Backbone as CSV, one residue per row, in Angstrom:
resi,resn,N_x,N_y,N_z,CA_x,CA_y,CA_z,C_x,C_y,C_z
1,MET,0.349,-0.940,-25.159,0.321,-0.296,-23.842,-1.123,0.008,-23.432
2,GLY,-1.925,0.470,-24.414,-3.322,0.770,-24.125,-4.051,-0.466,-23.648
3,ASP,-3.818,-1.593,-24.329,-4.472,-2.845,-23.944,-4.095,-3.232,-22.519
4,ASN,-2.838,-3.061,-22.187,-2.347,-3.423,-20.864,-3.074,-2.613,-19.798
5,HIS,-3.200,-1.314,-20.031,-3.871,-0.441,-19.069,-5.320,-0.887,-18.888
6,ASN,-5.973,-1.185,-19.993,-7.369,-1.614,-19.969,-7.494,-2.895,-19.150
7,HIS,-6.627,-3.836,-19.396,-6.671,-5.124,-18.694,-6.531,-4.910,-17.191
8,VAL,-5.586,-4.059,-16.813,-5.353,-3.784,-15.390,-6.611,-3.191,-14.774
9,HIS,-7.264,-2.293,-15.517,-8.473,-1.641,-15.007,-9.563,-2.679,-14.743
10,ILE,-9.760,-3.571,-15.698,-10.779,-4.618,-15.549,-10.416,-5.511,-14.365
11,HIS,-9.156,-5.891,-14.299,-8.689,-6.772,-13.229,-8.936,-6.120,-11.866
12,LYS,-8.676,-4.819,-11.787,-8.877,-4.081,-10.540,-10.326,-4.191,-10.099
13,HIS,-11.225,-4.046,-11.063,-12.652,-4.097,-10.754,-13.028,-5.451,-10.160
14,GLU,-12.417,-6.507,-10.687,-12.742,-7.858,-10.222,-12.308,-8.067,-8.773
15,VAL,-11.106,-7.653,-8.461,-10.582,-7.893,-7.103,-10.618,-6.606,-6.282
16,ARG,-11.794,-6.022,-6.189,-11.944,-4.770,-5.452,-11.681,-5.008,-3.960
17,GLY,-12.251,-6.060,-3.399,-12.070,-6.361,-1.987,-10.610,-6.583,-1.642
18,LYS,-9.936,-7.356,-2.495,-8.508,-7.637,-2.259,-7.721,-6.344,-2.284
19,ASN,-8.045,-5.468,-3.230,-7.340,-4.189,-3.346,-7.536,-3.360,-2.091
20,LEU,-8.767,-3.370,-1.565,-9.074,-2.594,-0.365,-8.223,-3.095,0.798
21,ILE,-8.208,-4.413,0.981,-7.415,-5.014,2.065,-5.943,-4.674,1.871
22,PHE,-5.493,-4.732,0.608,-4.085,-4.451,0.313,-3.723,-3.016,0.665
23,SER,-4.605,-2.062,0.298,-4.275,-0.663,0.609,-4.309,-0.413,2.104
24,ILE,-5.217,-1.075,2.820,-5.266,-0.917,4.276,-3.971,-1.450,4.886
25,LEU,-3.544,-2.627,4.423,-2.301,-3.216,4.930,-1.123,-2.313,4.601
26,LEU,-1.122,-1.757,3.380,-0.040,-0.886,2.951,0.013,0.352,3.843
27,ASN,-1.158,0.941,4.121,-1.221,2.114,4.994,-0.716,1.778,6.388
28,LEU,-1.097,0.601,6.890,-0.641,0.174,8.216,0.880,0.050,8.233
29,LEU,1.430,-0.569,7.180,2.881,-0.751,7.094,3.585,0.588,7.082
30,ILE,3.059,1.546,6.308,3.676,2.875,6.225,3.625,3.550,7.593
31,THR,2.476,3.457,8.262,2.330,4.070,9.586,3.321,3.455,10.572
32,ILE,3.391,2.127,10.571,4.310,1.428,11.481,5.754,1.832,11.169
33,ALA,6.072,1.897,9.877,7.432,2.275,9.462,7.757,3.682,9.955
34,GLN,6.802,4.603,9.848,7.031,5.975,10.299,7.236,6.020,11.811
35,VAL,6.407,5.292,12.545,6.519,5.264,14.009,7.864,4.675,14.416
36,VAL,8.206,3.532,13.805,9.486,2.878,14.122,10.642,3.798,13.752
37,GLY,10.537,4.465,12.585,11.585,5.381,12.159,11.747,6.519,13.149
38,GLY,10.622,7.032,13.648,10.673,8.111,14.635,11.336,7.663,15.913
39,ILE,10.997,6.455,16.357,11.581,5.926,17.596,13.090,5.735,17.403
40,ILE,13.472,5.189,16.249,14.901,4.953,15.983,15.649,6.284,15.983
41,GLN,15.054,7.308,15.361,15.708,8.638,15.345,15.866,9.161,16.763
42,GLU,14.817,9.042,17.559,14.880,9.537,18.945,15.994,8.830,19.716
43,VAL,16.108,7.511,19.509,17.120,6.739,20.233,18.515,7.112,19.764
44,TRP,18.673,7.268,18.437,20.007,7.532,17.890,20.467,8.957,18.106
45,LEU,19.513,9.897,18.190,19.941,11.296,18.290,20.031,11.804,19.704
């Protein structure tokens, strides 16, 4: 398990840019999901 964690850490360092883009996309998706969820609630209620 320790080796696995270490490997992931090293891998993260290598693809720092990709990780950044991924977290930005993830944040966008969450924001969009929240907005859409709010609109759906307003329409349904």
